[in-house]
C-alpha positions in Angstrom: 32.8 -19.3 -20.0 34.0 -15.8 -20.4 30.9 -13.6 -20.4 30.3 -13.8 -16.7 27.1 -16.0 -16.9 27.1 -19.3 -15.0 23.5 -20.5 -14.8 21.8 -23.6 -13.2 21.9 -24.9 -9.7 24.0 -24.1 -6.7 26.6 -26.5 -7.9 27.7 -24.3 -10.6 30.9 -22.3 -9.9 33.1 -23.2 -7.0 30.9 -22.4 -4.0 32.0 -19.7 -1.6 34.1 -21.6 1.0 37.3 -20.6 -0.9 36.4 -17.0 0.3 38.3 -18.0 3.5 41.5 -17.3 1.5 40.5 -13.8 0.6 41.8 -10.8 2.5 44.8 -12.1 4.2 46.4 -9.5 6.5 48.2 -6.8 4.4 46.6 -7.8 1.1 44.0 -5.8 -0.9 45.9 -2.6 -1.5 48.8 -1.5 -3.6 51.2 1.3 -2.3 49.2 3.8 -4.2 46.0 2.6 -2.6 44.3 0.8 -5.5 43.7 -2.9 -5.9 46.8 -4.9 -5.3 48.5 -7.2 -7.7 46.8 -10.2 -6.2 43.5 -8.8 -7.3 42.0 -8.9 -3.8 38.4 -7.5 -3.8 36.8 -5.2 -1.2 33.8 -7.5 -1.0 31.4 -9.6 -2.9 27.6 -8.8 -3.1 25.2 -11.5 -4.1 21.6 -10.5 -5.1 18.6 -12.9 -5.9 15.6 -11.5 -7.7 17.3 -8.7 -9.6 19.7 -8.7 -12.8 23.3 -7.9 -12.6 22.5 -4.6 -14.3 20.0 -3.8 -11.8 22.3 -4.7 -9.0 24.9 -2.3 -10.5 22.3 0.5 -10.7 21.3 -0.1 -7.0 25.0 0.2 -6.0 25.3 3.6 -7.8 26.1 2.9 -11.3 24.8 4.2 -14.4 23.6 1.1 -16.3 24.5 2.6 -19.6 28.3 2.9 -18.7 29.3 -0.7 -18.5 32.8 -1.4 -19.8 33.5 -4.2 -22.2 34.0 -7.4 -20.0 37.4 -7.3 -18.2 39.3 -9.7 -16.0 40.3 -9.3 -12.5 43.9 -8.5 -13.5 42.8 -5.8 -15.9 41.0 -3.9 -13.0 44.7 -2.9 -12.1 44.7 -1.1 -15.5 42.0 1.3 -14.4 42.7 4.5 -12.6 41.3 3.8 -9.2 42.1 6.1 -6.2 40.8 4.3 -3.0 41.4 7.4 -0.8 41.0 11.0 -2.0 41.4 13.5 0.9 38.3 15.6 1.3 36.3 13.7 -1.3 34.9 10.1 -2.1 37.4 7.5 -3.0 36.7 5.5 -6.2 34.5 2.4 -6.1 34.3 -0.1 -9.0 32.4 -3.3 -9.5 32.5 -6.3 -11.9 29.1 -8.0 -12.3 27.8 -11.4 -13.4 25.5 -14.2 -12.5 26.1 -17.8 -11.1 23.8 -20.4 -9.5 20.6 -18.2 -9.8 22.2 -15.1 -8.1 23.6 -11.9 -9.7 26.9 -10.8 -8.1 29.1 -7.9 -7.9 32.8 -8.0 -7.0 33.9 -4.8 -5.2 37.1 -2.8 -5.6 38.3 0.3 -4.0 35.8 2.5 -2.0 32.7 0.6 -3.1 29.1 0.9 -1.9 27.9 -2.6 -1.0 27.9 -2.1 2.8 26.3 1.2 3.1 23.6 0.5 0.4 22.8 -3.0 1.5 19.2 -2.2 2.5 18.7 -0.3 -0.9 20.0 -3.2 -2.9 17.7 -5.6 -0.9 14.4 -3.6 -1.5 11.4 -4.9 -3.4 11.7 -8.5 -2.5 15.4 -8.9 -3.5 17.6 -11.1 -1.2 21.2 -10.1 -0.7 24.3 -11.7 0.9 27.4 -9.4 1.4 30.8 -10.8 2.2 33.5 -8.3 3.3 37.0 -9.8 3.9 38.1 -6.8 6.2 41.9 -7.5 5.8 42.9 -4.5 8.0 40.6 -5.4 11.0 39.4 -8.9 11.2 37.0 -10.6 11.2 35.5 -11.0 7.8 31.9 -10.1 7.8 28.8 -11.7 6.4 25.3 -10.0 6.2 22.0 -11.3 4.8 19.3 -8.7 3.9 15.8 -9.0 2.3 13.0 -6.7 1.7 15.0 -3.6 2.6 16.2 -4.9 6.0 19.3 -6.5 7.3 18.0 -9.7 8.8 21.2 -11.3 10.3 24.9 -10.9 10.2 28.1 -12.0 12.0 31.9 -12.1 11.8 33.6 -15.2 10.6 35.1 -16.9 13.8 32.8 -14.7 16.0 29.4 -16.3 15.1 28.2 -16.1 18.6 27.9 -12.3 18.1 25.1 -11.6 15.7 23.0 -8.6 14.6 19.9 -7.9 12.5 16.2 -8.1 12.8 16.4 -12.0 13.0 20.0 -12.4 14.4 19.5 -16.2 15.0 18.0 -16.9 11.5 21.2 -18.9 10.5 21.9 -20.5 13.9 20.5 -24.0 12.9 22.8 -23.9 9.7 25.7 -23.0 11.7 25.0 -25.7 14.4 24.5 -28.3 11.6 27.8 -27.3 10.0 29.6 -27.8 13.3 30.3 -24.1 13.6 28.4 -23.6 16.9 27.2 -25.9 19.7 23.4 -26.5 19.9 23.1 -23.5 22.4 24.0 -21.2 19.5 26.7 -19.5 21.6 29.6 -21.9 22.2 32.1 -22.3 19.4 32.9 -25.8 18.2 36.4 -24.8 17.0 39.2 -26.1 19.1 42.3 -24.0 20.0 44.4 -26.3 17.7 42.3 -25.9 14.6 43.5 -23.6 11.7 41.6 -20.4 11.4 41.0 -21.0 7.8 39.2 -24.3 8.4 36.8 -22.7 10.9 36.0 -19.9 8.4 35.4 -22.4 5.6 32.9 -24.3 7.8 31.0 -21.0 8.4 31.1 -20.1 4.8 29.8 -23.5 3.9 26.8 -23.1 6.2 25.8 -19.9 4.2 26.7 -21.5 0.9 24.4 -24.3 1.5 21.5 -22.3 2.9 21.4 -20.0 -0.1 22.9 -22.0 -2.8 25.8 -19.3 -3.3 28.6 -19.9 -5.7 31.3 -17.9 -7.5 33.8 -19.2 -10.1 37.4 -18.9 -8.7 38.2 -17.7 -12.2 36.3 -14.5 -11.4 39.3 -13.5 -9.2 42.8 -13.9 -10.4 41.6 -16.0 -13.3 40.4 -15.3 -16.9 36.7 -14.8 -16.3 35.9 -11.6 -18.0 33.0 -9.4 -16.6 31.6 -5.9 -17.4 32.7 -3.2 -15.0 30.9 -0.1 -13.5 32.0 2.9 -11.5 29.9 3.1 -8.4 31.4 5.9 -6.6 33.9 8.8 -7.3 35.6 9.5 -10.5 37.7 6.3 -11.5 39.1 6.3 -15.0 37.3 3.3 -16.6 39.5 3.2 -19.7 42.4 0.6 -19.6 45.7 2.1 -19.6 
C-alpha cells in the first residue's frame, strides 16, 4: 500500500523489533543538521484511540496543512533546520495507521517527547520510541489518560519511571529481558547489543500489538507530512 493505511491485527506491518536497527551512533543528521541520507527518524509515536490527523494536531500541527503523501527519502527534499540559534528548530512528522494504531514518524526538532501527556489525554494510549543516537540508550515510554505510566531505556530496563513503573515487568520477564526479580538482566556479556534490544522491543510489541511497515522508513511507503514546530519549508525542492 502507498497511502499509509495498514489495518487489521497486530500481525500487519513488520512489528517493531526492527527498531533496534534505528539510530546507530552518528546517524540521524546530515552535515547541515537535517535528516541524514539514511532517513533516520528522531522518534516514532504510536497512538490508539485517535486518528492520524488528531495525532498530528496534538503534536502541534494544523490538520489542514498536510502535504501530499511523501516518502521517507522525500523528507530530505524539505527545508528542515534542526537547530536554529535563539529560536525553535524545525519539526516534521509523517503520519499513518497500522495494526489499529495511528503513528507519527518524527524528523528534526519534533514534539513527541514533550507533548506525550497531551497526546495521551482523553483516554488515548501512546507509546513513544526515541532512538537517541547521540546518547544511548534508546527510550520507550507508555502513556495513557494524560499520564506517563512507565518507561525505560533499552538495555537499562531495571531503571524505570512513571506512575506505574513496573507495569511491563511481567512482559519483560516473559521475553527473557529481566529475571523474575524484575531487576537482574538476562543478557550475558557475550550477547550482541542488538539482540537484547530486539527482545525488549518484542515484549512491548506483543503487549500492545504494535507494528510499523519497514517501507515507512527507507522504502516507498508514502505518508502525509505536517510541520509541528518551527518554520520548515514544506514544499519539495
